[in-house]
TORKOL-4160 file (C-alpha; in steps of 0.2 Angstrom, whole numbers, padded with zeros to 4 digits, m for minus):
435
<pt num="1" X="m0136" Y="0371" Z="0100"/>
<pt num="2" X="m0129" Y="0368" Z="0118"/>
<pt num="3" X="m0146" Y="0362" Z="0124"/>
<pt num="4" X="m0148" Y="0350" Z="0110"/>
<pt num="5" X="m0131" Y="0343" Z="0112"/>
<pt num="6" X="m0134" Y="0340" Z="0130"/>
<pt num="7" X="m0150" Y="0331" Z="0126"/>
<pt num="8" X="m0140" Y="0319" Z="0115"/>
<pt num="9" X="m0128" Y="0316" Z="0129"/>
<pt num="10" X="m0142" Y="0313" Z="0142"/>
<pt num="11" X="m0148" Y="0297" Z="0133"/>
<pt num="12" X="m0131" Y="0288" Z="0137"/>
<pt num="13" X="m0128" Y="0278" Z="0153"/>
<pt num="14" X="m0115" Y="0283" Z="0166"/>
<pt num="15" X="m0105" Y="0268" Z="0160"/>
<pt num="16" X="m0104" Y="0274" Z="0142"/>
<pt num="17" X="m0099" Y="0291" Z="0148"/>
<pt num="18" X="m0086" Y="0285" Z="0160"/>
<pt num="19" X="m0078" Y="0273" Z="0148"/>
<pt num="20" X="m0067" Y="0286" Z="0139"/>
<pt num="21" X="m0060" Y="0293" Z="0155"/>
<pt num="22" X="m0058" Y="0277" Z="0165"/>
<pt num="23" X="m0053" Y="0264" Z="0153"/>
<pt num="24" X="m0036" Y="0257" Z="0156"/>
<pt num="25" X="m0025" Y="0245" Z="0146"/>
<pt num="26" X="m0007" Y="0239" Z="0144"/>
<pt num="27" X="0008" Y="0248" Z="0140"/>
<pt num="28" X="0017" Y="0248" Z="0123"/>
<pt num="29" X="0036" Y="0246" Z="0119"/>
<pt num="30" X="0046" Y="0262" Z="0118"/>
<pt num="31" X="0054" Y="0268" Z="0103"/>
<pt num="32" X="0063" Y="0285" Z="0098"/>
<pt num="33" X="0052" Y="0300" Z="0097"/>
<pt num="34" X="0052" Y="0314" Z="0085"/>
<pt num="35" X="0058" Y="0332" Z="0084"/>
<pt num="36" X="0047" Y="0347" Z="0090"/>
<pt num="37" X="0034" Y="0352" Z="0078"/>
<pt num="38" X="0036" Y="0368" Z="0068"/>
<pt num="39" X="0026" Y="0384" Z="0073"/>
<pt num="40" X="0009" Y="0384" Z="0064"/>
<pt num="41" X="0009" Y="0390" Z="0046"/>
<pt num="42" X="0000" Y="0406" Z="0041"/>
<pt num="43" X="m0017" Y="0404" Z="0032"/>
<pt num="44" X="m0009" Y="0409" Z="0016"/>
<pt num="45" X="0003" Y="0394" Z="0017"/>
<pt num="46" X="m0011" Y="0381" Z="0021"/>
<pt num="47" X="m0022" Y="0370" Z="0010"/>
<pt num="48" X="m0026" Y="0353" Z="0005"/>
<pt num="49" X="m0036" Y="0341" Z="0016"/>
<pt num="50" X="m0035" Y="0339" Z="0035"/>
<pt num="51" X="m0041" Y="0322" Z="0042"/>
<pt num="52" X="m0048" Y="0321" Z="0059"/>
<pt num="53" X="m0055" Y="0307" Z="0070"/>
<pt num="54" X="m0063" Y="0310" Z="0087"/>
<pt num="55" X="m0076" Y="0302" Z="0098"/>
<pt num="56" X="m0089" Y="0316" Z="0094"/>
<pt num="57" X="m0093" Y="0329" Z="0081"/>
<pt num="58" X="m0100" Y="0340" Z="0094"/>
<pt num="59" X="m0084" Y="0350" Z="0098"/>
<pt num="60" X="m0076" Y="0350" Z="0081"/>
<pt num="61" X="m0091" Y="0355" Z="0071"/>
<pt num="62" X="m0092" Y="0372" Z="0080"/>
<pt num="63" X="m0076" Y="0378" Z="0071"/>
<pt num="64" X="m0073" Y="0367" Z="0055"/>
<pt num="65" X="m0083" Y="0378" Z="0043"/>
<pt num="66" X="m0075" Y="0394" Z="0049"/>
<pt num="67" X="m0057" Y="0386" Z="0049"/>
<pt num="68" X="m0060" Y="0381" Z="0031"/>
<pt num="69" X="m0066" Y="0398" Z="0026"/>
<pt num="70" X="m0051" Y="0406" Z="0034"/>
<pt num="71" X="m0037" Y="0394" Z="0028"/>
<pt num="72" X="m0044" Y="0385" Z="0013"/>
<pt num="73" X="m0041" Y="0368" Z="0022"/>
<pt num="74" X="m0054" Y="0355" Z="0018"/>
<pt num="75" X="m0058" Y="0346" Z="0034"/>
<pt num="76" X="m0063" Y="0327" Z="0033"/>
<pt num="77" X="m0070" Y="0321" Z="0050"/>
<pt num="78" X="m0072" Y="0303" Z="0056"/>
<pt num="79" X="m0082" Y="0301" Z="0072"/>
<pt num="80" X="m0085" Y="0285" Z="0083"/>
<pt num="81" X="m0087" Y="0280" Z="0101"/>
<pt num="82" X="m0071" Y="0282" Z="0111"/>
<pt num="83" X="m0068" Y="0263" Z="0114"/>
<pt num="84" X="m0071" Y="0259" Z="0095"/>
<pt num="85" X="m0061" Y="0274" Z="0090"/>
<pt num="86" X="m0046" Y="0269" Z="0100"/>
<pt num="87" X="m0046" Y="0252" Z="0093"/>
<pt num="88" X="m0047" Y="0259" Z="0075"/>
<pt num="89" X="m0033" Y="0271" Z="0079"/>
<pt num="90" X="m0022" Y="0258" Z="0086"/>
<pt num="91" X="m0024" Y="0248" Z="0070"/>
<pt num="92" X="m0021" Y="0263" Z="0059"/>
<pt num="93" X="m0006" Y="0268" Z="0068"/>
<pt num="94" X="0002" Y="0251" Z="0066"/>
<pt num="95" X="m0003" Y="0251" Z="0047"/>
<pt num="96" X="0003" Y="0269" Z="0044"/>
<pt num="97" X="m0015" Y="0275" Z="0039"/>
<pt num="98" X="m0019" Y="0285" Z="0054"/>
<pt num="99" X="m0027" Y="0302" Z="0052"/>
<pt num="100" X="m0018" Y="0318" Z="0054"/>
<pt num="101" X="m0026" Y="0323" Z="0070"/>
<pt num="102" X="m0035" Y="0312" Z="0082"/>
<pt num="103" X="m0042" Y="0309" Z="0099"/>
<pt num="104" X="m0031" Y="0300" Z="0112"/>
<pt num="105" X="m0035" Y="0295" Z="0130"/>
<pt num="106" X="m0024" Y="0302" Z="0144"/>
<pt num="107" X="m0008" Y="0294" Z="0150"/>
<pt num="108" X="m0007" Y="0275" Z="0147"/>
<pt num="109" X="m0026" Y="0273" Z="0148"/>
<pt num="110" X="m0028" Y="0263" Z="0132"/>
<pt num="111" X="m0016" Y="0255" Z="0119"/>
<pt num="112" X="m0020" Y="0271" Z="0108"/>
<pt num="113" X="m0017" Y="0283" Z="0123"/>
<pt num="114" X="m0005" Y="0298" Z="0122"/>
<pt num="115" X="0010" Y="0290" Z="0131"/>
<pt num="116" X="0009" Y="0273" Z="0123"/>
<pt num="117" X="0009" Y="0281" Z="0106"/>
<pt num="118" X="0022" Y="0294" Z="0111"/>
<pt num="119" X="0034" Y="0280" Z="0117"/>
<pt num="120" X="0032" Y="0272" Z="0100"/>
<pt num="121" X="0037" Y="0288" Z="0091"/>
<pt num="122" X="0019" Y="0289" Z="0083"/>
<pt num="123" X="0015" Y="0307" Z="0089"/>
<pt num="124" X="0022" Y="0324" Z="0085"/>
<pt num="125" X="0031" Y="0334" Z="0098"/>
<pt num="126" X="0020" Y="0349" Z="0102"/>
<pt num="127" X="0031" Y="0357" Z="0115"/>
<pt num="128" X="0035" Y="0373" Z="0105"/>
<pt num="129" X="0017" Y="0376" Z="0100"/>
<pt num="130" X="0010" Y="0393" Z="0107"/>
<pt num="131" X="m0004" Y="0386" Z="0117"/>
<pt num="132" X="0008" Y="0374" Z="0127"/>
<pt num="133" X="0011" Y="0387" Z="0140"/>
<pt num="134" X="m0007" Y="0386" Z="0145"/>
<pt num="135" X="m0008" Y="0367" Z="0149"/>
<pt num="136" X="m0010" Y="0365" Z="0167"/>
<pt num="137" X="0005" Y="0357" Z="0176"/>
<pt num="138" X="m0006" Y="0343" Z="0183"/>
<pt num="139" X="m0008" Y="0337" Z="0166"/>
<pt num="140" X="0011" Y="0333" Z="0163"/>
<pt num="141" X="0010" Y="0315" Z="0169"/>
<pt num="142" X="m0004" Y="0312" Z="0156"/>
<pt num="143" X="0004" Y="0320" Z="0141"/>
<pt num="144" X="0022" Y="0323" Z="0143"/>
<pt num="145" X="0037" Y="0311" Z="0140"/>
<pt num="146" X="0055" Y="0316" Z="0143"/>
<pt num="147" X="0048" Y="0334" Z="0146"/>
<pt num="148" X="0040" Y="0334" Z="0129"/>
<pt num="149" X="0022" Y="0338" Z="0126"/>
<pt num="150" X="0012" Y="0327" Z="0115"/>
<pt num="151" X="m0006" Y="0332" Z="0116"/>
<pt num="152" X="m0018" Y="0346" Z="0116"/>
<pt num="153" X="m0031" Y="0346" Z="0130"/>
<pt num="154" X="m0048" Y="0350" Z="0123"/>
<pt num="155" X="m0058" Y="0350" Z="0139"/>
<pt num="156" X="m0058" Y="0341" Z="0156"/>
<pt num="157" X="m0069" Y="0331" Z="0167"/>
<pt num="158" X="m0069" Y="0331" Z="0186"/>
<pt num="159" X="m0074" Y="0318" Z="0199"/>
<pt num="160" X="m0086" Y="0326" Z="0210"/>
<pt num="161" X="m0100" Y="0324" Z="0222"/>
<pt num="162" X="m0117" Y="0328" Z="0214"/>
<pt num="163" X="m0132" Y="0331" Z="0225"/>
<pt num="164" X="m0150" Y="0334" Z="0224"/>
<pt num="165" X="m0153" Y="0352" Z="0229"/>
<pt num="166" X="m0171" Y="0348" Z="0235"/>
<pt num="167" X="m0165" Y="0335" Z="0247"/>
<pt num="168" X="m0152" Y="0346" Z="0254"/>
<pt num="169" X="m0164" Y="0360" Z="0256"/>
<pt num="170" X="m0177" Y="0348" Z="0264"/>
<pt num="171" X="m0164" Y="0342" Z="0277"/>
<pt num="172" X="m0156" Y="0359" Z="0279"/>
<pt num="173" X="m0138" Y="0355" Z="0275"/>
<pt num="174" X="m0125" Y="0364" Z="0264"/>
<pt num="175" X="m0111" Y="0356" Z="0254"/>
<pt num="176" X="m0097" Y="0352" Z="0266"/>
<pt num="177" X="m0079" Y="0359" Z="0264"/>
<pt num="178" X="m0070" Y="0348" Z="0277"/>
<pt num="179" X="m0071" Y="0329" Z="0281"/>
<pt num="180" X="m0079" Y="0333" Z="0298"/>
<pt num="181" X="m0092" Y="0343" Z="0290"/>
<pt num="182" X="m0095" Y="0329" Z="0277"/>
<pt num="183" X="m0098" Y="0317" Z="0291"/>
<pt num="184" X="m0110" Y="0329" Z="0299"/>
<pt num="185" X="m0120" Y="0331" Z="0283"/>
<pt num="186" X="m0120" Y="0311" Z="0282"/>
<pt num="187" X="m0127" Y="0310" Z="0299"/>
<pt num="188" X="m0141" Y="0323" Z="0296"/>
<pt num="189" X="m0146" Y="0315" Z="0280"/>
<pt num="190" X="m0146" Y="0298" Z="0288"/>
<pt num="191" X="m0157" Y="0304" Z="0302"/>
<pt num="192" X="m0169" Y="0312" Z="0290"/>
<pt num="193" X="m0172" Y="0295" Z="0282"/>
<pt num="194" X="m0162" Y="0298" Z="0266"/>
<pt num="195" X="m0148" Y="0287" Z="0259"/>
<pt num="196" X="m0133" Y="0299" Z="0260"/>
<pt num="197" X="m0123" Y="0292" Z="0246"/>
<pt num="198" X="m0130" Y="0282" Z="0232"/>
<pt num="199" X="m0117" Y="0268" Z="0228"/>
<pt num="200" X="m0119" Y="0256" Z="0214"/>
<pt num="201" X="m0104" Y="0244" Z="0216"/>
<pt num="202" X="m0113" Y="0230" Z="0206"/>
<pt num="203" X="m0104" Y="0239" Z="0192"/>
<pt num="204" X="m0086" Y="0236" Z="0196"/>
<pt num="205" X="m0080" Y="0252" Z="0188"/>
<pt num="206" X="m0089" Y="0262" Z="0201"/>
<pt num="207" X="m0077" Y="0255" Z="0214"/>
<pt num="208" X="m0065" Y="0268" Z="0207"/>
<pt num="209" X="m0075" Y="0284" Z="0209"/>
<pt num="210" X="m0074" Y="0288" Z="0228"/>
<pt num="211" X="m0056" Y="0281" Z="0230"/>
<pt num="212" X="m0051" Y="0292" Z="0215"/>
<pt num="213" X="m0059" Y="0307" Z="0223"/>
<pt num="214" X="m0052" Y="0304" Z="0240"/>
<pt num="215" X="m0034" Y="0300" Z="0234"/>
<pt num="216" X="m0033" Y="0316" Z="0224"/>
<pt num="217" X="m0031" Y="0324" Z="0241"/>
<pt num="218" X="m0024" Y="0311" Z="0252"/>
<pt num="219" X="m0011" Y="0305" Z="0239"/>
<pt num="220" X="m0008" Y="0318" Z="0226"/>
<pt num="221" X="m0011" Y="0333" Z="0237"/>
<pt num="222" X="m0001" Y="0326" Z="0253"/>
<pt num="223" X="0013" Y="0317" Z="0244"/>
<pt num="224" X="0014" Y="0324" Z="0226"/>
<pt num="225" X="0030" Y="0314" Z="0222"/>
<pt num="226" X="0022" Y="0297" Z="0227"/>
<pt num="227" X="0019" Y="0291" Z="0209"/>
<pt num="228" X="0037" Y="0296" Z="0204"/>
<pt num="229" X="0044" Y="0286" Z="0219"/>
<pt num="230" X="0032" Y="0272" Z="0215"/>
<pt num="231" X="0039" Y="0271" Z="0198"/>
<pt num="232" X="0057" Y="0272" Z="0204"/>
<pt num="233" X="0054" Y="0257" Z="0216"/>
<pt num="234" X="0056" Y="0268" Z="0231"/>
<pt num="235" X="0039" Y="0265" Z="0239"/>
<pt num="236" X="0023" Y="0255" Z="0236"/>
<pt num="237" X="0004" Y="0256" Z="0238"/>
<pt num="238" X="0006" Y="0246" Z="0255"/>
<pt num="239" X="0018" Y="0259" Z="0261"/>
<pt num="240" X="0007" Y="0273" Z="0256"/>
<pt num="241" X="m0002" Y="0282" Z="0270"/>
<pt num="242" X="m0012" Y="0291" Z="0258"/>
<pt num="243" X="m0019" Y="0276" Z="0249"/>
<pt num="244" X="m0022" Y="0267" Z="0266"/>
<pt num="245" X="m0032" Y="0282" Z="0272"/>
<pt num="246" X="m0041" Y="0283" Z="0256"/>
<pt num="247" X="m0048" Y="0265" Z="0258"/>
<pt num="248" X="m0051" Y="0267" Z="0276"/>
<pt num="249" X="m0062" Y="0282" Z="0273"/>
<pt num="250" X="m0071" Y="0274" Z="0258"/>
<pt num="251" X="m0074" Y="0258" Z="0267"/>
<pt num="252" X="m0079" Y="0267" Z="0283"/>
<pt num="253" X="m0093" Y="0276" Z="0274"/>
<pt num="254" X="m0100" Y="0259" Z="0269"/>
<pt num="255" X="m0098" Y="0252" Z="0286"/>
<pt num="256" X="m0106" Y="0266" Z="0295"/>
<pt num="257" X="m0122" Y="0265" Z="0285"/>
<pt num="258" X="m0119" Y="0281" Z="0274"/>
<pt num="259" X="m0121" Y="0273" Z="0258"/>
<pt num="260" X="m0134" Y="0262" Z="0248"/>
<pt num="261" X="m0137" Y="0246" Z="0259"/>
<pt num="262" X="m0128" Y="0232" Z="0251"/>
<pt num="263" X="m0120" Y="0242" Z="0237"/>
<pt num="264" X="m0113" Y="0227" Z="0229"/>
<pt num="265" X="m0131" Y="0223" Z="0224"/>
<pt num="266" X="m0135" Y="0240" Z="0216"/>
<pt num="267" X="m0130" Y="0244" Z="0198"/>
<pt num="268" X="m0124" Y="0262" Z="0194"/>
<pt num="269" X="m0139" Y="0268" Z="0184"/>
<pt num="270" X="m0152" Y="0264" Z="0198"/>
<pt num="271" X="m0140" Y="0272" Z="0210"/>
<pt num="272" X="m0141" Y="0288" Z="0200"/>
<pt num="273" X="m0160" Y="0287" Z="0199"/>
<pt num="274" X="m0162" Y="0286" Z="0218"/>
<pt num="275" X="m0153" Y="0303" Z="0219"/>
<pt num="276" X="m0164" Y="0310" Z="0205"/>
<pt num="277" X="m0180" Y="0304" Z="0214"/>
<pt num="278" X="m0174" Y="0311" Z="0231"/>
<pt num="279" X="m0172" Y="0294" Z="0240"/>
<pt num="280" X="m0154" Y="0297" Z="0241"/>
<pt num="281" X="m0144" Y="0313" Z="0242"/>
<pt num="282" X="m0127" Y="0311" Z="0234"/>
<pt num="283" X="m0119" Y="0301" Z="0220"/>
<pt num="284" X="m0100" Y="0302" Z="0216"/>
<pt num="285" X="m0095" Y="0301" Z="0198"/>
<pt num="286" X="m0086" Y="0310" Z="0183"/>
<pt num="287" X="m0094" Y="0326" Z="0178"/>
<pt num="288" X="m0096" Y="0318" Z="0160"/>
<pt num="289" X="m0111" Y="0309" Z="0168"/>
<pt num="290" X="m0120" Y="0324" Z="0176"/>
<pt num="291" X="m0132" Y="0327" Z="0161"/>
<pt num="292" X="m0138" Y="0309" Z="0164"/>
<pt num="293" X="m0141" Y="0313" Z="0182"/>
<pt num="294" X="m0150" Y="0329" Z="0178"/>
<pt num="295" X="m0161" Y="0319" Z="0167"/>
<pt num="296" X="m0167" Y="0309" Z="0182"/>
<pt num="297" X="m0172" Y="0325" Z="0192"/>
<pt num="298" X="m0189" Y="0333" Z="0191"/>
<pt num="299" X="m0181" Y="0350" Z="0190"/>
<pt num="300" X="m0167" Y="0345" Z="0178"/>
<pt num="301" X="m0150" Y="0353" Z="0179"/>
<pt num="302" X="m0157" Y="0367" Z="0190"/>
<pt num="303" X="m0160" Y="0354" Z="0204"/>
<pt num="304" X="m0142" Y="0347" Z="0203"/>
<pt num="305" X="m0128" Y="0354" Z="0213"/>
<pt num="306" X="m0110" Y="0348" Z="0215"/>
<pt num="307" X="m0095" Y="0350" Z="0227"/>
<pt num="308" X="m0078" Y="0343" Z="0229"/>
<pt num="309" X="m0076" Y="0329" Z="0241"/>
<pt num="310" X="m0065" Y="0334" Z="0256"/>
<pt num="311" X="m0054" Y="0321" Z="0264"/>
<pt num="312" X="m0046" Y="0331" Z="0278"/>
<pt num="313" X="m0050" Y="0344" Z="0292"/>
<pt num="314" X="m0043" Y="0358" Z="0281"/>
<pt num="315" X="m0053" Y="0364" Z="0266"/>
<pt num="316" X="m0037" Y="0372" Z="0258"/>
<pt num="317" X="m0030" Y="0354" Z="0257"/>
<pt num="318" X="m0044" Y="0348" Z="0246"/>
<pt num="319" X="m0039" Y="0343" Z="0228"/>
<pt num="320" X="m0051" Y="0338" Z="0214"/>
<pt num="321" X="m0048" Y="0323" Z="0202"/>
<pt num="322" X="m0048" Y="0331" Z="0185"/>
<pt num="323" X="m0043" Y="0323" Z="0169"/>
<pt num="324" X="m0043" Y="0330" Z="0151"/>
<pt num="325" X="m0047" Y="0323" Z="0134"/>
<pt num="326" X="m0034" Y="0325" Z="0120"/>
<pt num="327" X="m0031" Y="0328" Z="0102"/>
<pt num="328" X="m0014" Y="0323" Z="0096"/>
<pt num="329" X="m0005" Y="0325" Z="0079"/>
<pt num="330" X="0001" Y="0310" Z="0069"/>
<pt num="331" X="0020" Y="0310" Z="0068"/>
<pt num="332" X="0018" Y="0305" Z="0050"/>
<pt num="333" X="0003" Y="0316" Z="0046"/>
<pt num="334" X="0000" Y="0320" Z="0028"/>
<pt num="335" X="m0005" Y="0338" Z="0032"/>
<pt num="336" X="0004" Y="0342" Z="0048"/>
<pt num="337" X="0004" Y="0361" Z="0045"/>
<pt num="338" X="m0015" Y="0360" Z="0044"/>
<pt num="339" X="m0016" Y="0349" Z="0060"/>
<pt num="340" X="m0005" Y="0362" Z="0069"/>
<pt num="341" X="m0015" Y="0376" Z="0063"/>
<pt num="342" X="m0031" Y="0369" Z="0068"/>
<pt num="343" X="m0025" Y="0366" Z="0086"/>
<pt num="344" X="m0019" Y="0384" Z="0086"/>
<pt num="345" X="m0036" Y="0390" Z="0080"/>
<pt num="346" X="m0046" Y="0381" Z="0093"/>
<pt num="347" X="m0034" Y="0386" Z="0107"/>
<pt num="348" X="m0040" Y="0404" Z="0107"/>
<pt num="349" X="m0048" Y="0407" Z="0124"/>
<pt num="350" X="m0065" Y="0410" Z="0118"/>
<pt num="351" X="m0065" Y="0394" Z="0107"/>
<pt num="352" X="m0058" Y="0382" Z="0119"/>
<pt num="353" X="m0072" Y="0388" Z="0131"/>
<pt num="354" X="m0085" Y="0386" Z="0118"/>
<pt num="355" X="m0079" Y="0368" Z="0114"/>
<pt num="356" X="m0080" Y="0364" Z="0133"/>
<pt num="357" X="m0097" Y="0372" Z="0135"/>
<pt num="358" X="m0104" Y="0363" Z="0120"/>
<pt num="359" X="m0098" Y="0346" Z="0128"/>
<pt num="360" X="m0105" Y="0351" Z="0145"/>
<pt num="361" X="m0088" Y="0350" Z="0151"/>
<pt num="362" X="m0074" Y="0361" Z="0159"/>
<pt num="363" X="m0061" Y="0371" Z="0149"/>
<pt num="364" X="m0044" Y="0363" Z="0150"/>
<pt num="365" X="m0032" Y="0377" Z="0145"/>
<pt num="366" X="m0028" Y="0390" Z="0159"/>
<pt num="367" X="m0031" Y="0405" Z="0148"/>
<pt num="368" X="m0049" Y="0399" Z="0142"/>
<pt num="369" X="m0063" Y="0411" Z="0145"/>
<pt num="370" X="m0073" Y="0405" Z="0161"/>
<pt num="371" X="m0089" Y="0397" Z="0158"/>
<pt num="372" X="m0103" Y="0403" Z="0170"/>
<pt num="373" X="m0112" Y="0388" Z="0175"/>
<pt num="374" X="m0113" Y="0378" Z="0192"/>
<pt num="375" X="m0101" Y="0364" Z="0187"/>
<pt num="376" X="m0087" Y="0376" Z="0182"/>
<pt num="377" X="m0090" Y="0387" Z="0197"/>
<pt num="378" X="m0087" Y="0371" Z="0207"/>
<pt num="379" X="m0071" Y="0366" Z="0198"/>
<pt num="380" X="m0063" Y="0383" Z="0193"/>
<pt num="381" X="m0056" Y="0388" Z="0210"/>
<pt num="382" X="m0046" Y="0372" Z="0211"/>
<pt num="383" X="m0040" Y="0374" Z="0193"/>
<pt num="384" X="m0035" Y="0392" Z="0197"/>
<pt num="385" X="m0026" Y="0387" Z="0213"/>
<pt num="386" X="m0017" Y="0372" Z="0205"/>
<pt num="387" X="m0027" Y="0360" Z="0217"/>
<pt num="388" X="m0031" Y="0346" Z="0204"/>
<pt num="389" X="m0024" Y="0329" Z="0201"/>
<pt num="390" X="m0027" Y="0316" Z="0187"/>
<pt num="391" X="m0039" Y="0302" Z="0189"/>
<pt num="392" X="m0027" Y="0289" Z="0198"/>
<pt num="393" X="m0028" Y="0276" Z="0184"/>
<pt num="394" X="m0021" Y="0288" Z="0171"/>
<pt num="395" X="m0005" Y="0288" Z="0181"/>
<pt num="396" X="m0003" Y="0270" Z="0182"/>
<pt num="397" X="0006" Y="0260" Z="0168"/>
<pt num="398" X="m0008" Y="0249" Z="0163"/>
<pt num="399" X="m0025" Y="0242" Z="0166"/>
<pt num="400" X="m0020" Y="0229" Z="0179"/>
<pt num="401" X="m0019" Y="0241" Z="0194"/>
<pt num="402" X="m0037" Y="0247" Z="0191"/>
<pt num="403" X="m0043" Y="0229" Z="0189"/>
<pt num="404" X="m0035" Y="0224" Z="0205"/>
<pt num="405" X="m0043" Y="0239" Z="0214"/>
<pt num="406" X="m0060" Y="0235" Z="0207"/>
<pt num="407" X="m0059" Y="0216" Z="0210"/>
<pt num="408" X="m0051" Y="0215" Z="0227"/>
<pt num="409" X="m0059" Y="0231" Z="0232"/>
<pt num="410" X="m0076" Y="0223" Z="0230"/>
<pt num="411" X="m0071" Y="0209" Z="0240"/>
<pt num="412" X="m0065" Y="0221" Z="0254"/>
<pt num="413" X="m0083" Y="0229" Z="0253"/>
<pt num="414" X="m0090" Y="0211" Z="0255"/>
<pt num="415" X="m0079" Y="0208" Z="0270"/>
<pt num="416" X="m0068" Y="0194" Z="0263"/>
<pt num="417" X="m0053" Y="0204" Z="0260"/>
<pt num="418" X="m0044" Y="0218" Z="0270"/>
<pt num="419" X="m0036" Y="0235" Z="0266"/>
<pt num="420" X="m0019" Y="0227" Z="0266"/>
<pt num="421" X="m0026" Y="0214" Z="0253"/>
<pt num="422" X="m0032" Y="0228" Z="0242"/>
<pt num="423" X="m0015" Y="0237" Z="0243"/>
<pt num="424" X="m0005" Y="0222" Z="0241"/>
<pt num="425" X="m0015" Y="0217" Z="0225"/>
<pt num="426" X="m0012" Y="0234" Z="0218"/>
<pt num="427" X="0007" Y="0232" Z="0221"/>
<pt num="428" X="0007" Y="0215" Z="0213"/>
<pt num="429" X="m0003" Y="0222" Z="0198"/>
<pt num="430" X="0009" Y="0237" Z="0196"/>
<pt num="431" X="0024" Y="0226" Z="0196"/>
<pt num="432" X="0016" Y="0215" Z="0183"/>
<pt num="433" X="0012" Y="0230" Z="0172"/>
<pt num="434" X="0030" Y="0237" Z="0173"/>
<pt num="435" X="0037" Y="0221" Z="0166"/>
């Protein structure tokens, strides 16, 4: 079943697979939130119909039949692409017709995202649920409001460097763990006639990938209170040494010839294809897109490796950008007991691991059974040590900041704007989003 599910994913483009994790939009007006949800009801107390809406049936279908057999609850599922589902949920929440349990994007990433809906009082407070203690602390900015938890993380995706193992073996290099090692690998790949990093900036959203990976270490890792201080008006992107260093390293890779020549003329999918063919060695992207890259490689997934991008000369300082996908409970759910019971059911360590494996993803809860595959072997040590940070745009109050990074960032790559211009544009966009 896992193999067939991955084949279904592999026909999608990197753009489609990244949408659910990178989409950003404006904030909503705050309203009063609800009281904590009760503990899950026992099977004997359950019944009726549970309505669920998610972006894929791949995860839920693993457990629906058994959950129904155990509880007597009839589960009625609706499944749609993440963007379309989000628009549908937004309309349903407003009209009072939203399902009991539904998929929601992290933070303020979309109008139907967790914190937007929580501010409206549209979601049930899940703080007292038994699985809540296993939610990683790094997820708090994406699912907590006033120290209350409003979402269940089903699985996670990481921003990583994916590489062609055959190219690395041919050139004789190993995955680096520090920035000096990374540059040494770049030099060796370049000297061997390979494009070290495939970079398809003709698709503006890819402008975010390397900065998100680098900033997880240089911003979140080095100054973990930066976004709290930014929100309080005590600092800015222009004043952030971490964000400045992030853009310096990113633009330096381009200027030093370590990326696709003229990356603004290269779309994302052809960039991935160049790694698959061996013309290029590395592509940086969310792990959701890794099945697509594997499909471009002659040896499939066995030919694909991954590593966390370092940003300093100390390997212990490296953080991984890691963000979850969520299920939330409608504050006005018609069958709230069944919704809570379903979350409790899928939170079992073996089930949350099975859901992630079926999605080709990474378990999000800290008590999940480890999945023995190369992707999880790359990410698990960072999860175990608490060295992860959300994708940067999920901590921002709206889509304006990401848009500024993409637009002015492309101009900086072109040479018509400076790093100061990019940071100033991000500050202006942040202030606009906060109004």
